[in-house]
N, C-alpha and C positions, 0 to 999 in steps of 0.2 A: 464460271458465272455468266449469266445472260447479260449483265451490265450492272450499273449502279442506279439506285432509286433513292431520292431524298424526299421524305415524307414530313408534312407538318399537320398536326391535328390537336384538338383541345385536350383530350384525356391523356394523362401520363400512361405509359405503355403497360404498366403492371396494375393499373386501376381495376377494381372489381367491376367497373362499368366499361363494357367494350363497345366502342363506337365504330363506325365504318372505317375511320382512319386506321385503327389498329388491325381490323380484319383485312383491309386491303394490303397493308404492310406485310402481314403474314402471307397473304395470297401471292404477292409478288416475290417474296422470299422463296416460296415453294416452287415458283416458276424459274428459280435460279438466280434471282437478283440479290446483290449485296445491298442491304437497306440501312439507311440512317433515319431513325424516327425521332423527330423533335416535337415535344408537346408544348403547351402554353407555358410561359415563363413564370417563375415565382419572383415576388418582390418583397422588400421588408414589410410592407403592409399585410401580406398574407399571414404573417405571424400572429396578427391580432384579429384578423377578420376571416370568416369562412370556416370550412371544416378543418379542425386542428389535426385530425388523424391523416387526412389526405395531404395536408401541408407537410407533415413530418415525413411521409413517404416520398413526396416530391423532393424535399430538401435532402433526404438520404441519397436519392439518385443523383442529384446535382453534386453533392459533396464527394461522392464516390467516383465522379468523372463519367457516369453513365453505367449502363448495364448491357448485357448481351443475352439474346435468345437465338441460338443457331447463328444464322448469318444476318441477324438484325441487331444493330447497335442502337440503343435508345438513350435519350438524354432529356433532362429538364434544365433549360437555361435559367440564368438569374439576370434580373434587370432592376434598375432603380424605379422605373415606372412602366406601366402597361395600360393599354386602352381599357376603359371601363365606363359604365354608366354613372359617373360621378363628376361633380364640378372639376374642371380642368382636364381630368383624365378622358373625358368624352370629346375633347377638341380635336380638330383636324391636325394641329401641330403634334399632339401626342401620337396620333395614328401614323403620322409620317416619320416621326423621329425616335420613337421609343427604343428601337433596336440599337441605336447608337450608344445607349446606356446599358447594353447587355453584352454577354460573351458569345452570342449565338454564331456570328460570322467567324469568329476566331476558332470556335469548336469545329465548325464545318470544314474549314480549311485544314486545321491540324489533323483531321481524320480522313482527309483525302476525298471529300465530297464536294469540292468547289468546281468540279466538272463531272456531270452525271448524264445518264441516258434519260432519266425521267425526274421531273419535279412534280410533286403531288401536294396540293394545298387543300386541306379538308376542314373548313370552318375555323381556321386559326388566323391570327392577325399578322401573317407573314407576307404581306402584300409586296414588300420591298425585294424579295428574294430573287426575282427574275433579273434584277439589275446587278446582282453580285455573284451569281453562279452560272457557269456555262452549262447548257442543257440541249438535248436533242428534242425532247417532247415535254410539254407542260400541260398539267391537268388541274382544274379547279373543280371541287365537288360541293354542291349545294344540297344538303340533306334536310334542311329545315327552313321555314320562314323565320329568318334570324331575328327580325324585329318582334317576333312573338315572345322572345325571351325577355324577362324583366331587366336583366343586367347588361343588355347589349345596346350601346349608343347608336344613333342613326348614322354616324360616320362610318360604321361598319358596312352598312349597305352601300354607301357611296364608294367606299374603297373596294368592296367586292365587285361592284359593277365596272369599275376601272380595271380591275384585274381580269374580269371576264373578257374585256376587249383584247387583252394581250395573250392569254393562254391559247393553246391549240384546241382544247376541248373543255366543255363545261358539262360535267356529269350531274344530272338531276335525278333525285331518288323517287319522285312521285309524279303522277299525271297532272295533278293540280298545281304542283310547283312549276311544271313546264308551262302551263297556261299562264301562270303568274309572271314568268320571266321572259316568255318568248317575244313579248312586244318591246322589251328593253335590252335583250341580249341577242346577238346574231344567231338566228335560228339554225344556221348551218353548223354551228359549233355545239349545239345542244344534243346530249345523249341521255335518254331516259333509261337509267339502270337502277331498278328497285333494289332495296336492301336484300341481304341474303343470309347464308348460314355457313359456318366453318365446319364442314362435314368431317375433315381429318381430325380436328381437335375434339369434336363431340364423340366421335367413334372411340377415341382413346381415353375418355373421361372415366373417372372413378364413379361407379354407380352403386356402391355399397350403401346400406341403409344408414342414414344420418342419425346420430345420437339425439339431435334436436327433435326428431319425430317420435321418440320413444313414448312420450306422453301426449302425442297428438294423433288420435286414431283416424282411420279412413271413414268417410271420403275426405280427402284433402284437396282443396282448390287453391292454387298457388299464383302469386304475382311476384315477379323478380324485376327489380329496377328501382330507380329513384321514386320516392314518394314526396313529390313536391306539389306546387300549386296547380299543376295540370292533372293531378290524380283526384278522382271524384270520391271523396270520403263519404259523401251523402249516399252515393250509389252502393258503396261497400256496406254501409250501415243498413241500408234497406235490405240488401241481399242476406246479410248475416241474421237479421231479425226474422226474415221470412223463411230461412232455411236453417233452423237451429240444430239440425242433425248433421250439417256440413261444417267442416273446420276450414277456415280461411287462413292461409299462411302467407305472410308478406315478408319478402327478403329485400332489404335495401335501406339506405339512409332515409330517415324520416325528417322532413323539414316543414311539416304542417302540424297543426294541432290534432292529435289523435286521442285526447283524454277521454272522449266519449266512449271509447272502446274498452276502457279499463274494467267496466262492469260486465262485459260480454265474454263469456267463457268459450266462444267458438271463433275468436279472432286473435291471431298470434303475430305480433311484430317481432321478427327475429333479428333485425338489424342487417347490416351489410355482411356478406360472406364472400370469400375469394371466388373469382369467376371459375376457377378450376374445380370448385365443389358443386356447381349448379347441377351437374349430372346426378349427384346424389339426391338432391331435392326434387328435381323434375321427374326422375325415373320412379320415384316413390309417391308421386301425386297422381290424382285421377283427372284433373282438368286444370287449364290455365285461364287466367282472366286478364283483361286489359281495360280497366275501368277509367277511361280518360274523360275529362271535361272537354266539351267542344268549344274551342277558342281559336284565336288567330295563329297559335302555335300548332295545336293538335290537328287542325283542319287539314294540314298538308303531310301529316306523319305517315310514313310507311314503317311500322314498328319491327325492329330487329327481333324482339323477344317472340314474336309470332312464330318465326321459323325455328327458333330453339325449342319452343313448346312442342311444335309439330314433330321435330326430330325424335323426341321422347314419347311420341304417340299421344300427346295431350290434346283432346278436343279443346278448342279455345273460344272463349266467350268475350266479346268486346262490347263497349258502348258504341254509339254511332258518331262518325264524323265523315267529312267528305271523301278523303282518300281511302278509308277502310272499306267503303262501299264497293271498291274495285276488287276486293279480296273476299267477298262473301262466299266464294266457293271453297275457301280454306278455313273459314271460321264462322261462328254464330254472331252475326251483327245485330245488336239490340238497340232499338230506338227509344224504348221506355224502360224504367226500372222493372215493371211487371214482366216485360219481355226478357230482360236480363236474367231474372230469377227463373222464368220458364225455360230459357235456353240452358241454364246450368243444370236444371233437373233433367232435361232431354239429353244433354251431353253425358252426364253421369250414367244415365240409363243405357246409352249406346256403347259407352266404354271407349277404350283406346282406338286411335285412328292410325291408318297406315298410308302415308302420302310420300310419293317419290319426290325427294327434294334436290335431286342432282342438278336440275336447271337453276336452282337458287344458290348453288355453291359459289362462294366468293372467288375461288380460283377460276371458274369458268367465266365469271363476270370480268375478272382482270384480263383474261385472254381476249375477250370480246373488245374491251377498251383498247388494248394494244393493237388489235387488228384494225380497228377504226383509225387509230393514230397513224399507222403505217399507210393505210389506204389514203387518208387525207394528205399525208406528206407527199405521196406520189402524184396526186392530182393537181 
């Protein structure tokens, strides 16, 4: 083994939604690291609020003492309280002390990760960990404008800025995020490393024809991901009405009102599917879409799904926001609903794309970050 790496990230490891934390954990494991991946804790309140299916999966991981994928051990801690954008839970005291009511430190010590080569904190409330684990390198990753999320209290930003002062490197995923933070975080610590793609995993995916597509004919235009308040349902409706011959397929949990689509026979909400199956859906679609609303969250987003779409040759059509403008060489960026529809037509006419994604591979990004850490350690 190259060493030990301790990861903290929001999503539970087996979630159908893969964030950068999971991808980097896998990348470091492929570089030879023994990895412990800790996701956000569950509390008694999660039983009554939030997505019940995801809660049951997280509870199952917790009760089983964790799970394993190769040389990655993953776990969901349990706590009485956790920081949240609710009265009392959004206070500084909770942010500073919630871990004392959890089993996280005990679990880390019992599994031999209280002394590691790398600590990686990826948008999760584990600000305390640098005081309780011995480490050679420490990294904090900022993938989003966190205050753009509706359920994130302001104390998160305060704690993140304090953590940024202590870690060895702050990895930023977009150009606009760098501009946002470079005046309040030491610029010498900032590394702009955009999101990427797990080429090893995608090459080994099942690409057989999915049974869900048996009654959905081509052309199929697909979206994979959460359908939440940042998803532009108005834009989807406009496109579906103006392209009645195109079938729009959406895969992911729906957390907004989509009742208007019930009368439309070319829009299909299939719900969440395991990430291991996305190869089936993407390889049998003709284009990918990312119809996001422009807001304080989306403005800074470098979308992971773009690279997965491209791996399967899908020309990708997006709405317009600040960061995506840097990637108009990889996708069709649309400033208006009319342009969005025009770009879908153009993409379907041109067909599949062939783009070399090696530079976007998570493993290469992990190597680059390690090289920078070692370089800075010597200087």
